C-alpha positions in Angstrom: -106.7 159.4 31.4 -103.3 157.2 29.9 -105.0 159.3 26.5 -105.3 162.4 27.8 -101.8 162.4 29.3 -100.3 161.2 25.8 -102.5 164.5 24.4 -100.7 166.8 27.2 -97.1 165.2 26.4 -97.7 165.4 22.6 -98.7 169.2 22.4 -96.2 170.0 25.3 -93.5 168.7 22.9 -95.0 170.2 20.0 -94.6 173.4 21.5 -90.9 173.1 23.3 -89.7 172.0 19.4 -91.5 175.6 18.0 -89.2 177.5 20.6 -85.6 178.2 20.1 -83.6 176.0 22.6 -83.3 176.5 26.7 -79.7 176.1 26.6 -79.0 180.3 25.7 -74.6 181.2 25.3 -73.7 183.0 28.5 -70.6 184.2 30.3 -69.5 181.9 32.6 -68.9 184.8 35.2 -71.8 187.2 35.1 -70.5 190.0 37.3 -67.2 191.6 38.0 -66.0 194.8 39.0 -63.9 197.1 37.1 -61.0 196.2 35.8 -59.3 192.8 34.6 -62.0 190.9 33.2 -62.2 187.1 31.2 -64.8 186.4 29.2 -66.1 183.0 28.8 -68.5 182.2 26.5 -70.2 178.8 26.9 -71.5 177.7 23.4 -73.9 175.0 24.5 -74.8 173.7 21.0 -75.3 173.9 17.1 -78.1 175.0 15.0 -80.6 172.3 15.2 -78.5 168.9 15.1 -75.6 171.0 12.9 -72.8 171.6 14.8 -71.2 175.1 15.3 -68.5 176.3 12.5 -68.0 180.3 13.2 -68.4 182.3 16.3 -68.6 185.7 16.4 -68.7 188.1 18.8 -68.9 192.3 19.0 -66.9 193.3 21.7 -69.3 195.8 23.6 -68.1 199.6 24.6 -66.8 199.4 27.6 -64.4 196.2 27.5 -61.2 197.5 26.6 -57.8 195.7 24.8 -59.5 192.4 24.3 -57.3 189.5 23.4 -59.2 186.1 22.2 -57.5 182.8 23.7 -56.4 180.9 20.2 -58.2 177.4 19.6 -56.8 174.4 18.6 -58.5 173.7 14.9 -59.9 177.6 14.1 -59.0 180.5 13.0 -59.0 183.8 14.8 -60.0 187.2 12.6 -59.6 190.0 15.1 -61.4 193.4 13.4 -59.8 196.7 15.1 -61.8 200.0 14.7 -62.3 203.5 16.8 -63.7 203.3 20.2 -66.2 205.6 21.2 -64.4 207.4 23.2 -61.1 207.3 24.4 -59.9 205.0 27.7 -57.2 205.3 30.0 -55.5 201.7 30.1 -51.8 200.9 32.3 -51.4 204.8 32.2 -51.8 205.1 28.4 -54.9 206.7 26.7 -56.2 204.0 23.6 -58.8 205.7 21.4 -58.9 202.0 19.0 -58.8 198.5 19.5 -60.2 195.2 18.7 -64.1 195.5 18.2 -64.8 192.3 16.5 -63.5 188.5 16.9 -64.5 185.7 15.5 -63.3 182.5 15.5 -63.5 179.8 12.5 -63.1 176.8 10.7 -63.5 174.6 13.5 -66.4 172.6 13.9 -68.0 171.9 17.4 -70.9 169.1 17.2 -74.6 170.0 18.3 -74.5 167.9 21.2 -71.1 168.9 22.5 -70.1 172.1 25.0 -67.0 174.6 24.4 -66.1 177.9 25.5 -64.4 181.1 23.9 -62.2 183.4 25.9 -61.6 187.0 25.6 -59.0 188.8 27.8 -59.6 192.3 28.5 -60.1 195.3 30.5 -63.5 196.6 32.0 -63.0 200.0 31.9 -65.0 203.7 32.5 -68.0 201.5 33.4 -70.5 202.2 36.5 -72.1 199.9 39.2 -75.0 198.1 37.6 -74.3 198.4 34.2 -74.4 195.8 31.6 -72.3 195.0 29.1 -73.3 192.5 25.9 -71.1 190.5 24.4 -73.0 190.0 21.4 -72.9 186.5 19.6 -73.6 185.1 16.0 -73.6 180.9 15.5 -73.0 180.1 12.1 -73.2 176.3 10.9 -72.2 174.7 7.5 -75.9 174.9 5.8 -76.1 178.9 6.6 -78.1 178.8 9.6 -77.3 181.0 12.4 -78.0 181.8 15.8 -77.6 185.3 17.2 -77.9 185.6 20.1 -78.0 189.5 20.4 -81.4 190.6 21.8 -81.0 193.2 24.6 -83.7 193.8 27.5 -85.8 196.8 27.5 -85.4 198.5 30.7 -86.9 196.1 34.0 -87.3 193.3 31.1 -86.2 189.9 32.3 -83.4 188.8 30.0 -84.4 185.2 30.4 -87.8 186.1 28.6 -86.2 186.5 25.8 -85.5 184.2 22.9 -82.4 184.6 21.6 -80.6 187.5 24.8 -77.4 188.6 24.3 -74.6 187.3 27.1 -73.7 190.1 29.4 -72.0 190.6 32.2 -73.0 193.1 35.3 -70.2 195.9 36.4 -70.4 194.9 40.5 -69.1 197.9 43.2 -65.4 198.3 42.9 -63.7 196.8 46.0 -62.8 200.1 47.8 -59.4 199.5 48.7 -58.4 198.3 45.5 -60.2 201.5 44.0 -58.2 203.6 46.5 -55.1 202.2 45.4 -55.1 202.3 41.7 -56.0 205.7 41.8 -54.4 207.4 44.7 -50.4 205.8 44.3 -48.1 208.0 43.2 -46.4 206.3 40.2 -42.3 205.3 41.0 -40.1 206.5 38.8 -36.5 204.9 38.5 -34.4 206.5 35.7 -36.7 206.7 32.2 -39.0 203.9 34.1 -42.1 204.8 35.8 -43.9 201.9 38.1 -47.6 202.7 38.3 -50.5 200.8 40.7 -48.0 197.6 42.2 -49.8 195.7 44.4 -49.7 192.6 45.7 -53.1 189.9 46.0 -53.9 188.2 49.9 -52.8 184.7 50.4 -54.5 181.6 51.8 -53.4 180.1 54.8 -50.5 177.2 54.2 -50.5 178.7 50.6 -46.6 178.4 48.8 -47.1 180.7 46.4 -48.2 184.4 45.8 -48.6 186.8 43.1 -47.7 190.6 42.8 -48.6 193.1 39.3 -48.2 196.3 38.3 -47.6 198.2 35.0 -44.1 199.8 34.2 -43.9 202.7 31.1 -40.8 203.4 29.7 -40.4 207.1 28.7 -36.8 206.3 27.1 -36.1 205.9 23.9 -34.0 203.1 24.6 -35.8 199.4 25.7 -34.7 198.2 29.4 -35.1 194.7 31.0 -36.7 193.4 33.9 -33.6 191.1 34.9 -34.1 190.1 38.4 -36.5 190.4 41.6 -35.7 189.7 45.2 -37.9 189.5 48.3 -37.1 188.5 52.3 -41.1 187.8 52.4 -40.0 184.4 49.5 -37.3 182.0 48.2 -37.4 182.9 45.2 -39.4 185.6 42.6 -39.9 185.5 39.0 -41.8 187.1 36.3 -44.4 184.5 35.0 -46.3 184.6 31.5 -49.4 182.7 30.0 -49.1 179.8 27.4 -51.3 177.1 25.8 -50.5 173.6 26.1 -52.1 170.5 25.1 -55.5 172.8 25.2 -54.8 174.0 28.5 -53.7 177.2 29.6 -50.1 177.3 31.9 -47.8 180.0 33.4 -44.2 179.2 32.5 -41.2 181.4 33.8 -40.2 184.6 31.5 -37.1 183.7 30.1 -33.7 186.3 29.4 -36.1 189.1 31.5 -38.8 191.0 30.7 -38.5 193.6 27.6 -39.7 197.2 28.4 -39.9 198.2 25.3 -38.9 202.2 24.6 -42.0 204.4 24.4 -43.9 201.7 25.9 -46.1 200.3 28.9 -45.7 196.8 30.1 -48.5 195.2 32.3 -48.5 192.7 34.7 -51.9 191.8 35.6 -54.2 189.2 36.6 -54.5 186.2 34.2 -51.5 187.4 32.3 -47.8 188.6 33.3 -46.8 188.4 36.4 -44.8 187.9 39.4 -44.7 185.1 41.2 -43.6 184.6 44.6 -42.2 181.5 45.5 -41.8 179.5 48.7 -43.5 182.5 50.5 -42.7 182.3 54.4 -45.8 184.0 55.7 -49.2 184.4 53.7 -49.6 187.8 52.7 -51.9 189.0 54.2 -54.8 191.9 53.6 -53.6 194.9 54.8 -49.5 194.2 54.7 -47.2 195.6 52.6 -44.3 192.7 51.0 -41.4 194.0 50.1 -39.7 193.9 46.9 -36.8 194.6 44.2 -36.8 195.2 41.3 -33.2 195.0 39.0 -33.4 196.3 35.9 -30.5 195.8 33.2 -31.0 200.3 32.5 -32.7 201.4 35.0 -30.4 199.4 38.2 -32.4 198.4 41.5 -35.7 199.8 42.4 -36.4 199.0 45.9 -40.9 199.2 47.0 -43.3 197.6 49.0 -46.4 196.0 47.6 -49.6 196.8 49.4 -51.6 193.7 49.8 -55.4 193.5 48.4 -58.2 191.8 49.0 -58.0 187.9 47.7 -60.9 188.5 45.3 -59.0 191.5 43.5 -59.2 191.5 40.3 -60.4 188.1 40.1 -62.6 188.8 36.9 -59.4 187.8 34.6 -59.8 183.9 35.8 -57.3 181.7 37.3 -54.5 179.4 35.8 -52.8 176.1 36.3 -48.7 175.4 37.1 
């Protein structure tokens, strides 16, 4: 019996060693609704004992405005090109942008794990659609592991040897979709404010977030210099930055510039309004009053509809 078991184990080891690693590259969030999305690719191993020294990602159609997160010790290379079709992003038509992103020059040991992050927008996509982030790892000897296989219709992706990591598009939240497409722009001088909203908060949560797109149609820059709300003790514009390899939030100093002829997007995972010392947590379906003060356009009073807490979650979280 022992001899039989040893033989079986040896056979199993032989078969396993002939197969590619079962630890596939994958996306941390493999389902997301249209809108802001943070693609976090987990790299679980190298090439048969070698470290990974390059990670190359093809940006799929439908994921636009891609912005990779820098990694200490790695060099970023972004290849821009034309999209297969034009898209609407932050109220403007875009027809080109990043189509491949490569991190190189670092070294990720075979026995270690790391994540490579790209933030962007899922645009003009349908529920159930899959977007494949084809990824190629390169090791010092030139060996590669190309995670680029797409399943045929009805095929289980896990049956592939080297499946490309993918995100499946979920149905858009009804309230969010209605708000994003049905709200008229707010005009203030040369500025146009579109798609303003706040996220529902949890009981006892002291801070809240709000988002919008501000477009400057004028020939001179403007600047958001202050924001106030009776619903909070203080309102600030916050941005994201890397500190000790951790993404943290910081207030924007000296106001937020709105360049002439450009749009600035306040969105989950990026620039946003932060409501501090909130008196009563924002409830889904309610509205939050806020006054924005611009250097040129002056004060703008508005009410932000509160959308479900899960809205825009594809962009990930942050730390203070």
